[in-house]
Each structure stands twice: as structure tokens, then as C-alpha cells.
N, C-alpha and C positions, 0 to 999 in steps of 0.2 A: 511398386515403384518407390524407390528411396529418394529422399530429398537431402541435399547437402546442407550443412550448416549455413553456408553463404546464401543459398536460396531462401532458407527459412528466415534469416536475418533481413533479407531484402523484403520479403513478404510482411514481416512485422513492421518494418519502416513504412511501407506503403499503407498498411492498415492504420498505423498511428497518424499518418498524414490525413487520411480520410476522416478519422475520429476528430481531428482538429477542425474540420469543416462543419461539424455538427452545429446546428443552431443553438443559441442560448436557450436555457430552459424557459418555459413559458409561465405566464401568470394564470393561476387557477381562476376560472370564471364561476362566480356564485350561481347556484341553481343550474349548473351544467357540468357535464363530464369533460368538456373541452377546456383548452388552455389557449390564451393569446400569446403569441411569440413576443419576446422582448424586441423592441426596435420596429414594431409594426405600425402602420398608419391605419387607424380604425375610425370609421364613421359611425356615430351613434344617432339613431332615429327614434322618434316616439316620445310620448309624454312621460314614460317611466324611465327615460335614459339617465337623468340626473340622479334619481334615487338609486338606480342600479349601479351607477358609477361610484356613489358613496359607499355602497355595500362592498364593491371591489376594493376601494381604499381601506375600508375597515378590515377586510379579509387579509390584506397585505399591510399590516400595521408598521412594518419597518421602512416603508417607502416615503419618498419625498415627491411633492407634486408642484408643478408650475402651472398656474392658471392665468392665461393671457387673453385679454379682451380689450376692445376699444373703450367700453364703458362697463364697469363692473356690474354684472347682473345678479350676483349672489349677495346674500346677507351673511357675512362670516359667522355671526353667532348661530345661525341656523345650521351651518355646516358642523360646528362644534356639537350642537344638540343631536346631530345624526351620528355622533361618535367618531368623527374625524378631527383629531387635534389640529388646531390652527398652526401650531409650531412646525408641522410637517409641510405646510403650504406656503408658497410664495405667490402673491397676487400681483400681476403686472397689468396696469391700466395705461394703455398707450394708443393714441389714434394714428399718428403718422408713422411710427416705426414698429408696427406689430410684427412684420416679417423679420426684421432685424432682431427684435427681442426674442421671438420664437427660435430663430437660428442660434442665437447666443445661449439660450436655455438648453438647447440640444447639444451644442458644442461643449458646454461646461461639464457635461457628464455628471452633474450633481443630482439630477432628477430621474426618478424611475418612470414617472408619468408626466405628460404635459397635456393640457386641455385648452382648446381654443374653438371659437365658432367657425363653421365651414366658410363663412363669408370672407375669411382671411385669404382664401385661395383666389388668386387673381383670375379675371375672365380670360385675359390673353396669356399664353404661355403656361397654362395650367399643368400640362404633363411635365414640362421642364422644372417648374417650381416644385411639384410634388416629388419628382425624382431626387432633387437636391435635398428635400426634407427627409426622404426615405433613406438616403445615404447617411445623413447626419444622425437620424434616429437609430439606424443599425449600428453605426460606429459607437454611439453612446449607450446603446441598450435601452433607450427611452421609448416607451410606447406612447405614441401621440394620438390623442382622441380629438376628432372633429365633431362638434355638436351641430346637428342639422335638423331642420323641419321636414325637408324633402330629400328623396334619394337623388344624389348627384351622380352625373355620368363620369366622374373622374376615374381615369384608368389606374392611376398610381396608388389608390387606396386599396390596401390588401385585405381588409376585413370590413364588412358592413353588418351592423347588428341593430335590430329593431326591438324595442321594448314598448309594447302598446299601452300598458297601464302601470301605474305605480305598484311595485311589488311583483310585477309580471316577470315571466321567464324570458331570457334572451332568445331571439330568433335570428340565426345566422343567415343573412341574405347572400353574403359573399365571403369566401374564405380561401386565402392563398397561404402557402408555406406553413402548414400546420393544421 
């Protein structure tokens, strides 16, 4: 069966369109062969999650990070001691406008990672709120981390990772798109 040049050109055009739909390359995960997709919503659980997050930030030294909390729980010099330069981080401490601040950080497309506690997610309208964040995160390519003590039932979170001890390996409890 012979193919005409027109048919071949049409196929190339279709293949090119499919290739453009490919997800953004992911972030390599320390101590794992897996990668987190850019623009994902990730919930981190366990006592080792902060230490693991700092290892991820050190691994990807070219990235910028937005850290958004009601009351800053980190001691910035301790972050620098863990090898993450503070010049790469923006700390936002806001009580009333956390959702707006997070939305603006994602919309700005300036940050590769954003981190916030899971208590930012409202009790009412959780799925709608998370879907809006998911769209903004995907458009900006920002991977959004929610820090949590307990497993939340939120549907919109694409990845759930538990690190049970400091220096521990990540255990993927939930993984979508990658």
C-alpha cells in the first residue's frame, strides 16, 4: 500500500498536534525513580516531609519557591543551613488573604514550587477551590505542595506522598498523571 505525500503530511501534522499535548517534564524526586509533573497539586504527609522537600529544592537548584502561611513556622536560617539559598525563596505571611496570595503566586508564573499548609483549603467548596488552583498551577507550571498531618479526602490533589521519618524514602499513596 502506497501513501501519498498529502496523506503523509496530514499524519505528520496530527502527530505534531499530539506531541504538543505532552505534559511538561517532571521534577526528579530524591530517593525515587519517579518524577512529579510540573503543575501538580501534591499533599505531603509525615514527619520527614519538610526535610524531603528541602532535598527536592536542593536537587533543583535553579528553582524559585513561594512559601505561604498564616504565621511563618520556619526559621529561615535553618533553611539556609539545609542548603537552600534564601534568595530563591519568597515568604508570604498572611492571615486574611492566603487564598488570594497563593492564587497570585501561581498566576505570576515566577515560581517553580509553592508550599502552603493544607488548612488553607476551605471546608466548603473544596473541590471547586482545588480545581481553580489546579488550573492555575498547570498554566504556570508551578508544583503546589500542601503540608499536612493527616490524609485529606480532597479529590483535586493529584499526588499524595508520605515520608515517615527524617531522611526517609517517599511513599506514594496517590499518583495521577505521571
